[in-house]
C-alpha positions in Angstrom: -0.1 -0.1 0.1 1.3 3.5 -1.0 1.8 5.6 2.2 0.8 8.9 2.6 4.0 10.7 3.7 3.4 13.6 6.3 6.9 15.3 7.7 5.8 16.5 11.4 7.9 18.8 12.9 8.1 20.5 16.8 10.7 21.7 19.4 11.2 21.6 23.0 14.1 22.3 25.8 14.9 20.2 28.4 12.1 21.5 30.6 9.5 20.0 28.3 10.0 16.9 26.8 8.0 14.4 28.6 5.0 16.6 26.1 6.5 15.6 22.7 5.8 11.4 23.3 2.0 12.4 24.1 2.0 14.7 21.3 3.3 11.7 18.9 1.1 9.4 20.1 -2.0 11.5 19.7 -1.1 11.7 16.4 -1.0 7.8 15.5 -3.6 6.8 17.4 -5.4 8.5 15.2 -3.4 8.1 12.1 -5.1 6.1 9.3 -3.4 3.2 8.4 -2.4 4.4 5.0 -0.7 7.6 6.6 3.4 7.2 7.7 4.3 10.6 10.4 8.2 11.1 10.1 8.8 13.1 13.4 11.3 15.5 13.6 12.4 17.7 17.0 13.7 19.8 17.3 16.0 20.0 20.8 17.8 22.8 22.9 21.6 20.9 23.7 20.6 20.9 27.6 18.0 17.8 26.9 19.5 14.7 28.5 20.3 11.7 27.1 17.4 9.8 28.9 14.6 11.9 27.5 16.2 11.9 24.3 16.0 8.2 24.4 12.6 8.6 25.7 11.3 10.4 23.2 12.9 8.3 19.9 11.1 5.1 21.7 8.4 6.5 20.3 9.0 5.1 17.2 9.0 1.1 18.2 5.6 1.7 19.6 4.3 2.6 16.1 5.1 0.8 12.8 3.7 3.8 10.5 6.6 6.2 12.0 9.4 7.7 12.8 11.6 10.2 15.2 14.5 11.8 14.7 15.8 14.3 16.7 17.7 17.7 15.7 20.2 19.3 18.3 20.5 23.1 17.8 23.2 23.2 20.2 23.0 27.1 21.3 21.5 28.3 18.4 18.8 31.5 19.3 19.8 30.7 23.0 21.2 34.0 23.8 18.7 36.1 21.7 16.3 38.8 22.5 13.2 37.5 24.3 10.6 39.7 25.2 8.1 36.9 26.4 7.3 36.0 29.7 6.9 32.2 29.5 7.9 31.2 26.0 11.6 30.5 25.8 13.9 30.7 23.0 13.3 27.5 21.5 10.4 28.9 20.0 12.9 30.6 17.4 13.6 27.1 16.0 10.7 27.7 13.8 13.1 29.7 11.7 15.1 27.1 11.4 12.9 24.7 10.1 13.2 25.2 6.1 16.9 25.4 5.9 17.0 22.6 8.2 14.8 20.3 6.9 15.8 20.7 3.3 14.4 17.7 1.9 10.8 18.6 2.1 8.6 21.3 0.2 6.0 21.6 3.0 6.1 20.8 6.9 3.5 21.0 9.0 4.7 22.2 12.4 2.3 21.4 16.1 3.7 22.8 19.3 3.8 19.9 21.9 1.3 21.6 24.0 -1.2 19.8 21.5 -3.1 16.5 21.1 -4.6 15.4 17.8 -8.2 14.0 17.1 -8.0 13.0 13.1 -5.8 11.9 10.6 -3.7 14.9 9.1 -2.8 14.3 5.9 -6.2 16.2 4.9 -4.5 19.4 6.5 -1.1 18.3 5.1 -2.5 18.0 1.6 -4.1 22.2 1.9 -2.9 23.8 -1.1 -0.4 26.5 0.0 -0.1 28.2 -3.5 2.1 31.0 -3.1 1.6 31.4 0.6 4.7 30.9 3.3 2.1 29.8 5.6 -1.4 28.1 6.3 -2.7 28.1 9.8 -6.0 29.2 11.6 -6.9 32.7 12.1 -6.8 34.5 15.4 -10.5 35.8 15.7 -9.9 36.3 19.6 -6.6 38.8 18.0 -8.9 40.5 15.5 -11.5 42.0 17.5 -9.5 42.3 20.8 -5.6 43.2 19.5 -6.3 45.8 16.6 -3.4 47.6 18.2 -1.0 44.7 16.7 -1.0 45.9 13.4 -0.1 49.5 14.6 2.8 47.2 16.4 3.5 45.3 13.6 3.4 48.3 10.8 1.2 45.8 8.8 -2.5 47.2 6.9 -4.6 44.5 9.5 -4.8 41.6 11.2 -6.9 39.6 8.5 -5.3 36.6 8.1 -3.3 36.8 11.7 -2.5 33.6 13.0 -1.8 31.2 16.0 2.1 30.1 15.3 1.4 26.6 17.1 -0.2 24.9 14.3 1.8 25.9 10.9 2.0 24.3 7.3 5.1 25.7 6.4 5.8 25.8 2.7 9.5 25.1 3.2 10.5 25.3 -0.4 9.0 28.9 -1.0 10.9 29.9 2.5 14.5 29.0 1.2 14.0 30.2 -2.4 13.2 33.9 -1.0 15.5 33.6 1.8 12.9 34.1 4.3 14.5 32.4 7.5 17.1 35.5 7.0 14.2 38.5 7.5 12.6 36.2 10.0 16.0 36.4 12.1 16.2 40.2 11.8 13.1 40.7 13.1 14.3 38.4 16.7 13.2 40.4 19.7 11.5 43.6 18.2 8.2 42.8 19.5 6.8 43.1 22.9 4.8 39.9 24.4 6.0 37.4 21.4 8.4 35.2 20.6 8.0 34.1 17.2 4.8 34.5 16.8 4.5 38.6 15.7 7.2 38.0 13.4 5.8 35.2 11.6 2.5 37.3 10.7 4.2 40.4 10.1 6.8 39.2 7.4 4.5 36.6 6.0 1.9 39.3 6.1 -0.1 38.7 2.5 1.0 35.5 2.0 -1.0 33.6 4.6 -3.7 31.0 4.2 -6.1 31.0 6.5 -7.5 27.2 6.9 -10.3 25.3 9.2 -10.4 26.7 12.4 -10.9 23.3 13.9 -7.4 22.6 12.8 -6.0 25.1 16.1 -8.5 24.7 18.6 -6.9 26.9 21.7 -9.3 26.4 24.4 -9.2 29.5 26.0 -10.5 31.0 23.1 -13.3 28.3 22.6 -16.5 30.5 23.1 -15.2 32.8 20.9 -16.8 30.7 18.4 -20.2 30.4 19.9 -20.5 34.4 19.4 -22.5 35.9 16.5 -19.3 37.3 15.2 -17.7 34.3 14.4 -20.2 33.9 11.6 -18.5 37.0 9.9 -15.4 34.5 9.4 -17.0 31.3 9.6 -19.8 28.6 7.8 -22.3 27.8 10.5 -20.6 23.9 9.6 -16.8 25.1 10.6 -18.2 26.2 13.5 -20.1 22.9 14.7 -17.0 21.1 13.7 -14.4 23.5 15.7 -16.7 23.2 19.1 -17.8 19.8 18.9 -15.7 17.9 17.2 -11.5 19.7 17.1 -9.4 17.9 14.8 -6.4 19.7 16.9 -6.3 21.1 20.5 -3.8 23.3 21.3 -3.7 24.2 25.4 -2.3 27.5 24.9 -1.7 29.9 27.8 0.2 28.9 31.0 -2.3 26.6 32.6 -1.4 23.3 31.3 -2.8 20.0 31.7 0.0 18.6 33.2 0.2 20.9 35.7 -3.7 20.6 36.0 -6.1 17.9 35.9 -9.2 19.2 36.1 -8.7 22.1 32.9 -11.1 21.3 30.4 -9.8 17.7 28.5 -7.1 17.8 30.7 -7.9 14.0 30.7 -7.6 13.8 26.8 -4.3 14.9 27.1 -3.0 12.7 30.4 -4.7 9.6 28.7 -1.6 10.2 26.2 0.9 10.7 28.4 0.1 7.7 30.3 1.1 5.6 27.2 4.0 7.4 26.6 7.8 6.5 27.6 7.3 9.1 30.8 4.1 6.7 31.9 5.9 5.7 35.0 6.7 9.7 36.0 4.5 10.5 38.0 2.8 14.5 37.3 2.5 16.8 40.0 -0.9 17.9 38.9 -3.3 20.2 41.4 -6.8 21.3 40.6 -7.2 24.8 39.4 -10.7 25.2 41.2 -8.6 25.4 44.2 -6.5 28.1 43.5 -9.2 30.3 42.9 -11.6 29.6 45.8 -11.7 32.7 48.5 -9.0 32.6 51.7 -7.1 30.0 49.6 -3.2 30.4 49.4 -3.2 30.4 46.0 -2.1 33.3 42.9 -4.0 35.8 44.1 -2.6 36.1 47.5 0.5 36.1 45.6 -0.6 39.1 43.6 -0.6 40.4 47.0 2.6 39.7 48.0 3.8 41.7 45.1 1.9 44.8 45.8 2.3 44.9 49.4 6.1 45.7 48.6 5.6 46.7 45.1 8.4 49.2 44.8 10.8 46.3 44.4 8.8 44.0 43.4 7.9 45.9 39.9 11.3 47.0 39.3 12.4 43.4 39.2 9.6 42.2 37.1 10.1 44.9 34.6 13.7 45.1 34.4 14.9 41.1 34.4 11.8 40.4 31.9 11.6 43.9 29.8 15.5 45.6 30.5 13.4 48.5 31.2 13.8 50.1 33.9 12.8 53.2 33.6 8.9 51.5 33.6 9.8 51.2 37.4 9.2 55.1 38.1 5.8 55.0 36.0 4.3 52.0 37.9 5.8 53.1 41.1 3.9 56.7 40.7 0.8 54.7 39.1 0.5 52.3 42.0 1.1 55.1 44.9 -1.8 57.2 43.1 -4.0 54.6 43.1 -3.8 53.4 46.7 -5.1 56.7 47.6 -8.4 56.4 45.6 -11.6 54.5 47.4 -14.4 55.1 44.7 -15.2 54.1 41.0 -15.8 57.5 39.4 -14.1 56.5 35.8 -13.5 52.9 34.0 -10.5 52.9 31.7 -10.0 50.3 29.3 -6.5 49.3 29.1 -6.0 47.2 26.0 -2.0 47.2 25.6 -0.7 48.4 29.1 2.5 47.6 28.7 3.0 49.9 25.7 0.7 52.6 27.4 3.3 52.5 30.8 6.4 52.8 28.3 5.0 55.8 27.2 3.9 57.2 30.0 0.6 57.7 28.5 -1.2 56.3 31.8 0.5 58.9 34.1 -0.4 61.4 31.8 -4.1 60.5 31.3 -3.8 60.3 35.8 -2.6 63.9 35.3 -5.2 64.8 32.9 -8.3 63.6 34.6 -7.3 64.0 38.0 -9.5 61.6 39.3 -10.2 58.6 41.0 -10.2 55.5 38.7 -9.8 52.1 37.8 -8.0 49.9 35.5 -9.9 47.2 33.9 -7.4 45.2 31.8 -8.4 42.6 29.6 -4.5 42.0 28.7 -1.6 40.4 30.3 0.2 43.5 31.4 3.3 44.0 32.6 2.3 43.0 35.9 0.7 40.1 34.9 2.5 38.3 32.8 3.7 36.5 35.7 -0.1 35.0 36.4 -1.4 35.4 32.9 -5.2 35.7 34.4 -6.3 37.9 32.2 -6.2 36.5 28.9 -7.4 33.1 29.3 -10.7 34.2 31.8 -12.1 37.8 32.5 -10.1 39.5 35.2 -10.7 42.3 36.8 -8.1 43.4 39.7 -9.5 46.9 40.4 -9.5 49.2 43.8 -13.2 49.6 44.2 -16.1 50.9 47.0 -17.9 48.3 48.3 -21.1 49.8 46.4 -20.0 48.3 43.4 -20.9 44.5 44.8 -24.5 45.6 45.3 -24.8 45.9 41.4 -22.0 43.6 39.5 -21.5 39.8 41.0 -17.9 40.4 42.0 -16.2 38.2 44.4 -13.7 38.9 47.3 -10.1 37.6 46.7 -7.5 39.6 49.0 -7.7 42.4 51.7 -4.7 44.8 50.7 -3.5 48.1 52.8 -7.6 48.3 53.7 -8.1 48.7 49.6 -10.4 45.4 48.6 -9.5 43.2 45.1 -12.2 41.2 43.5 -12.9 39.3 40.6 -15.5 38.7 38.4 -18.0 35.6 38.4 -17.0 35.0 35.2 -13.3 34.1 36.4 -14.8 31.6 38.9 -17.6 30.5 36.6 -15.8 29.7 33.6 -18.4 32.8 31.6 -14.9 34.0 29.8 -15.7 36.5 27.5 -19.9 37.6 28.5 -18.5 40.8 29.8 -15.7 41.4 27.2 -17.9 40.7 24.3 -20.2 43.6 26.0 -17.2 45.9 26.1 -16.5 44.6 22.4 -15.0 48.0 20.9 -17.6 48.2 18.1 -20.2 48.8 21.1 -20.6 52.6 22.1 -20.7 53.4 26.1 -24.3 54.1 25.3 -24.7 50.1 24.4 -23.1 48.9 27.2 -25.7 51.1 29.3 -28.5 49.4 27.2 -27.8 46.2 27.5 -26.5 45.4 30.9 -29.2 46.8 33.8 -26.7 45.8 36.6 -24.2 48.1 34.7 -26.5 50.4 33.6 -26.6 51.3 37.2 -22.7 51.9 37.6 -23.1 54.2 34.5 -25.5 56.4 35.6 -24.2 57.3 38.5 -20.5 58.0 36.9 -20.5 61.4 35.3 -16.6 60.4 34.0 -16.3 57.3 32.0 -13.3 56.7 29.4 -14.1 53.7 27.2 -11.6 52.4 24.9 -9.9 49.4 23.2 -7.1 51.0 21.6 -3.9 53.1 22.4 -4.8 55.8 19.9 -8.3 56.5 21.6 -6.7 56.9 25.0 -3.9 59.2 23.2 -6.0 61.7 21.8 -7.8 62.0 25.3 -4.5 62.7 26.9 -2.6 64.2 23.6 0.5 63.9 22.2 2.3 61.3 24.4 5.7 62.6 23.5 
């Protein structure tokens, strides 16, 4: 029988080697007999011999696959990294085309993935003259429009998640694209490789069916009416009910938390892997968000209680931007003096705003008490990442708010109370986010929700924005 050969590439460092066999096994367990997978795993120099043997051992479990490790030595390890949780090993994606020269196209998959169906259909996609094929990031399109300005591209209409990419390696080599990709390393805050791929390949990115990269933290986006702008009902139903590829994005992983959605499915593949005898320390995430529990929120209190040194540490060690320490110090000194809720500020890109001193100028401009509601993992949230997975409100608000909106008390800091919305606790991630969509005006928001209406009607000054330019327009010239 003629085999359908699929070259599949992934990447790992010494910390996540155990995830690679789980990925490969999920692929082989769902592959057709006619499919032959050639697995390539780019590894860092620090991956141990035992781990290398465990990864290669997968090829002994299935007759329709081979596994090859490619040691990248020290390549890219000293490159600038402007992301808090993603390592420079991700940059190995740039080397796939020049290293695996025997292939005209290759399917790349992150290791925090499991596969539910045969991959030959996605591999058979006609790339035409495109460099990449991937799943359009619908969340970024609606909520991170500032990225187009940051990346200096016209729009985000084809912006993809770089965890699943069909790569036109022949065309990448022909046009020496790797050199251009490498020239952009370290230029963009909050991304190691994804922003670079989307910038450099803009105009030559093919969007494929969303079922091929279902990121659990964005799954509810496909249930919103706006999803029909981009996808047919059939595509939406497939994505929700029959995802071909499940991608556990974010810092909460199935190997850390046993009660995450579909964590059991990932774990079932882990138990079939050569790592099965090595127990994982898996917790229940639900316990971490219980009130009065020694958890991630109480850790945040620790940061704020001695915020001067900690903010400096976070900013300086992760971003080498010590100047921002002064901005945050002044910002939090100001916030700690306030006790009420007359102004709501939506901050989509907190990092950039602080870097340009927009926050401080805005404070000076309005000269009033305020609350910062951020749906983006700004600098201070990079360590916890809650804001980009669930709706998360970390505010300084008075108790009157509790009478109109359902908030849950998390911690108390210096007589200033912090709350998380019900959405954080009950998985309703986007109900409030979509209410604050940038297509809505303040009047729209007020009319749609009686509880919010009560707050806004008693609020004289409201600034609503999801884009930097709108905030800058209020403050004036950022220079």
